[in-house]
C-alpha positions in Angstrom: -28.7 4.6 116.5 -28.6 2.5 113.3 -28.4 -0.7 115.4 -32.1 -0.3 116.3 -33.4 1.6 113.2 -34.1 -1.5 111.0 -34.9 -4.0 113.7 -37.6 -6.3 112.4 -37.1 -5.3 108.8 -36.6 -8.0 106.1 -34.2 -7.4 103.3 -33.9 -9.6 100.1 -30.5 -10.2 98.6 -30.9 -11.6 95.0 -27.9 -13.6 93.7 -26.8 -16.7 91.9 -23.5 -18.5 91.4 -20.6 -16.1 90.8 -21.6 -13.3 93.1 -18.7 -11.4 94.6 -18.3 -13.1 98.0 -17.7 -10.0 100.2 -20.4 -8.0 98.5 -23.0 -10.5 99.7 -21.4 -11.7 103.0 -20.1 -8.4 104.4 -23.1 -6.4 103.4 -25.4 -9.0 104.9 -23.4 -8.9 108.2 -23.7 -5.2 108.4 -27.4 -5.2 107.7 -28.0 -7.9 110.3 -25.9 -6.0 112.9 -28.3 -3.1 112.3 -31.2 -5.4 113.2 -32.5 -6.6 109.8 -33.3 -10.1 108.8 -31.6 -10.8 105.4 -32.8 -13.5 103.1 -30.6 -14.7 100.3 -32.8 -15.5 97.2 -31.8 -17.4 94.1 -33.4 -19.0 91.1 -34.1 -22.6 91.9 -32.5 -23.9 88.7 -29.1 -22.5 89.9 -29.2 -24.2 93.3 -26.9 -27.1 94.3 -27.9 -28.6 97.6 -29.7 -25.3 98.5 -26.6 -23.2 98.0 -25.0 -20.8 95.6 -21.3 -20.2 95.3 -19.5 -17.0 95.5 -16.5 -15.6 93.6 -13.6 -14.5 95.8 -11.7 -11.9 93.8 -9.9 -14.4 91.4 -11.2 -17.8 92.2 -14.4 -19.6 93.3 -15.3 -18.7 96.9 -17.5 -20.2 99.5 -21.0 -21.6 99.2 -23.8 -19.6 100.8 -27.1 -21.1 101.9 -30.2 -19.8 100.0 -33.1 -18.9 102.3 -35.8 -18.8 99.6 -36.0 -19.6 95.9 -36.9 -16.8 93.6 -40.0 -18.7 92.7 -41.1 -18.7 96.4 -40.2 -15.0 97.1 -42.6 -12.1 96.8 -41.4 -8.5 96.8 -44.2 -7.4 99.1 -42.6 -9.6 101.9 -39.5 -7.4 101.9 -38.5 -3.9 102.9 -35.6 -3.6 100.4 -33.7 -5.4 97.7 -29.9 -5.7 97.6 -28.1 -6.8 94.4 -24.5 -7.9 95.0 -22.1 -7.8 92.0 -19.5 -10.1 90.7 -19.0 -10.4 86.9 -20.8 -13.7 86.6 -23.8 -13.2 89.0 -25.6 -10.3 87.4 -25.0 -11.5 83.9 -26.7 -14.8 84.8 -29.6 -13.1 86.6 -30.3 -10.9 83.6 -31.2 -14.0 81.6 -33.8 -15.1 84.2 -37.1 -13.3 83.4 -38.5 -13.8 86.9 -35.4 -12.1 88.4 -35.8 -9.1 86.1 -39.5 -8.9 87.1 -38.6 -9.3 90.8 -36.3 -6.3 90.5 -38.8 -4.2 88.6 -41.5 -5.0 91.2 -39.3 -3.6 93.9 -38.7 -0.4 91.9 -42.4 -0.1 91.1 -43.3 -0.4 94.9 -41.0 2.5 95.8 -38.9 0.3 98.1 -35.1 0.8 98.2 -33.2 -1.1 95.5 -29.5 -1.2 96.1 -26.8 -2.6 93.7 -23.0 -2.7 94.0 -20.2 -3.3 91.5 -21.6 -5.2 88.5 -25.0 -5.5 90.3 -26.5 -2.6 88.3 -26.5 -4.7 85.1 -29.8 -6.2 86.0 -31.2 -2.7 86.4 -30.7 -2.2 82.7 -32.9 -5.2 81.8 -35.5 -4.0 84.3 -35.6 -0.7 82.5 -34.8 1.4 85.6 -32.0 3.7 84.5 -33.4 6.3 82.2 -32.5 9.7 83.8 -31.2 8.1 87.0 -27.9 8.9 88.7 -25.9 5.9 89.6 -22.4 4.3 90.0 -20.9 0.9 89.4 -17.7 -0.9 88.7 -16.1 1.6 86.2 -16.2 -0.8 83.2 -20.0 -0.5 83.2 -20.0 3.3 82.7 -20.7 3.2 79.0 -23.3 0.4 79.2 -25.2 2.1 82.0 -25.1 5.4 80.1 -26.4 3.7 77.0 -29.3 2.5 79.1 -30.1 6.1 80.0 -28.2 6.3 83.4 -26.0 9.2 84.4 -22.9 7.5 85.8 -20.8 9.1 88.6 -17.5 8.0 90.2 -18.5 8.1 93.8 -18.4 5.7 96.8 -22.2 5.6 96.9 -24.8 7.4 94.7 -28.4 7.7 95.9 -31.1 8.7 93.5 -34.5 8.4 95.1 -34.9 4.7 96.1 -32.0 3.7 94.0 -28.7 3.1 95.9 -25.5 2.1 94.0 -21.8 1.7 94.9 -18.7 0.9 92.9 -16.7 -1.9 94.6 -16.0 -4.0 97.7 -14.1 -1.2 99.3 -17.4 0.8 99.3 -19.3 -1.8 101.3 -19.3 0.2 104.6 -20.8 3.3 102.8 -23.1 1.1 100.7 -24.5 -0.7 103.8 -24.9 2.6 105.7 -27.0 4.0 102.8 -29.2 0.9 102.7 -29.7 1.0 106.5 -30.7 4.7 106.3 -33.0 4.1 103.4 -34.8 1.2 105.1 -35.1 3.1 108.3 -36.5 6.2 106.5 -38.9 4.1 104.4 -40.5 2.6 107.5 -41.1 5.9 109.2 
């Protein structure tokens, strides 16, 4: 059962201020229920008292404790990477060179890379979309296509190690796909 399949695995969630609240918190809860340890990672320059702040649909949401700064994190210490969306979060992360390199290192390692909603924007800067199938919030369709991706309107799209979803309502399918990918990668 999925509850045991990723026990002992460690998953990185890369975010900064403006992440969509439920895309981080609900996904994290589902991954933790399946047995994983999830670490929230953020660039140190964005931290305020060791926290980042979410966006809750139309207003600022709750602060979330950061477990490790981006400067302290190493892709080899994790079994997968999850990129929550929110309009503000990925746009800010794209401007942080270390964040782009962190995402690219995961892709180069063959480990699962999962992005939801606007999260795939950082995949553009990491050069990961050419010839890949993916989904996102619908407004990104043209941008992701211009970066070489083949956009699909689906709850979850899996192309090799790349897992993408469209929106908060897709979180259950998104989390399930991440759990299955992490379980399969470890076998």
